Structures are given as structure tokens and as C-alpha cells.
C-alpha positions in Angstrom: -34.3 -32.8 -19.0 -33.8 -29.2 -18.1 -33.7 -26.5 -20.9 -30.0 -25.8 -20.0 -29.1 -29.4 -20.5 -31.0 -29.5 -23.8 -29.2 -26.5 -25.2 -25.8 -27.8 -24.1 -26.3 -31.3 -25.3 -27.8 -30.4 -28.6 -25.2 -27.7 -29.3 -22.4 -30.2 -28.6 -24.1 -32.9 -30.8 -24.2 -30.4 -33.6 -20.5 -29.5 -33.1 -21.2 -25.8 -32.4 -19.4 -23.6 -30.1 -21.3 -21.3 -27.8 -20.3 -18.3 -30.0 -21.6 -20.0 -33.1 -24.9 -20.8 -31.5 -25.3 -17.4 -30.0 -24.7 -15.8 -33.4 -27.1 -18.2 -35.2 -29.8 -17.5 -32.6 -29.2 -13.8 -32.4 -28.4 -13.7 -28.7 -25.3 -12.5 -26.9 -22.6 -15.0 -26.0 -22.9 -14.0 -22.3 -26.7 -14.6 -22.4 -26.3 -18.0 -24.0 -23.8 -18.9 -21.3 -26.4 -18.0 -18.7 -29.0 -20.2 -20.4 -26.6 -23.1 -20.5 -25.6 -22.6 -16.8 -29.2 -22.6 -15.8 -29.0 -19.1 -14.3 -31.8 -17.8 -16.6 -34.5 -19.1 -18.8 -34.9 -17.6 -22.3 -37.9 -15.5 -23.1 -40.2 -16.9 -25.7 -38.6 -15.0 -28.7 -35.1 -16.2 -27.7 -36.4 -19.7 -27.1 -37.9 -19.8 -30.6 -34.6 -18.5 -32.1 -32.6 -21.0 -30.1 -34.9 -23.9 -31.1 -34.6 -22.9 -34.8 -30.8 -22.6 -34.6 -30.6 -26.0 -32.9 -33.0 -27.6 -35.4 -35.5 -28.7 -32.7 -39.0 -27.8 -31.7 -39.9 -25.5 -28.7 -41.3 -28.6 -27.0 -38.0 -30.4 -27.4 -36.1 -27.3 -26.2 -38.4 -27.3 -23.1 -37.3 -30.9 -22.4 -40.3 -32.8 -23.6 -39.2 -36.2 -24.8 -39.6 -36.6 -28.6 -40.5 -39.9 -30.1 -39.9 -38.8 -33.6 -38.7 -41.6 -35.9 -35.8 -41.0 -38.2 -36.9 -42.8 -41.4 -34.2 -41.3 -43.6 -31.7 -43.4 -45.4 -31.9 -46.4 -47.8 -34.8 -48.8 -47.5 -34.7 -52.3 -48.9 -37.3 -54.9 -49.3 -37.3 -58.5 -50.3 
């Protein structure tokens, strides 16, 4: 998965607008739109800020598949 696809899909999954994500990551709305369109790649500092704002790691932002297990919730045993 390309970084632009990761940003777009994670942003929509979180229910954020481009403006909200841009503000949370400290980048301009125009720049975020370029990242999502695949026109530019974020520099490292912007990538770190985007990953933090999206609640994912840099590796996940770069498109590396994560096999993290979500073990939250109620557990029952018998």
C-alpha cells in the first residue's frame, strides 16, 4: 500500500477531514492534499507528525503490513 493510500484510508477510518488531520499534524491543508494525491512524499518530520496524528507507526504509514493483534475488550473463560 502506498503512503498516500495509507493516509487517506486511515484518515477516513478515523472520521477526520483533511483540514482536521492537517491541523493535528501541523501541516498545511494544501500539503496534506498533495500527500494524499501521491504528488509528494512527506519529509521525515512531517511523516512522524502524520503518523502520530493518525495513531499509527512510521512503518505502518510507509505501507508495511502490521500484524498487531487487538486484544482489547472483554475476555471470558470457562
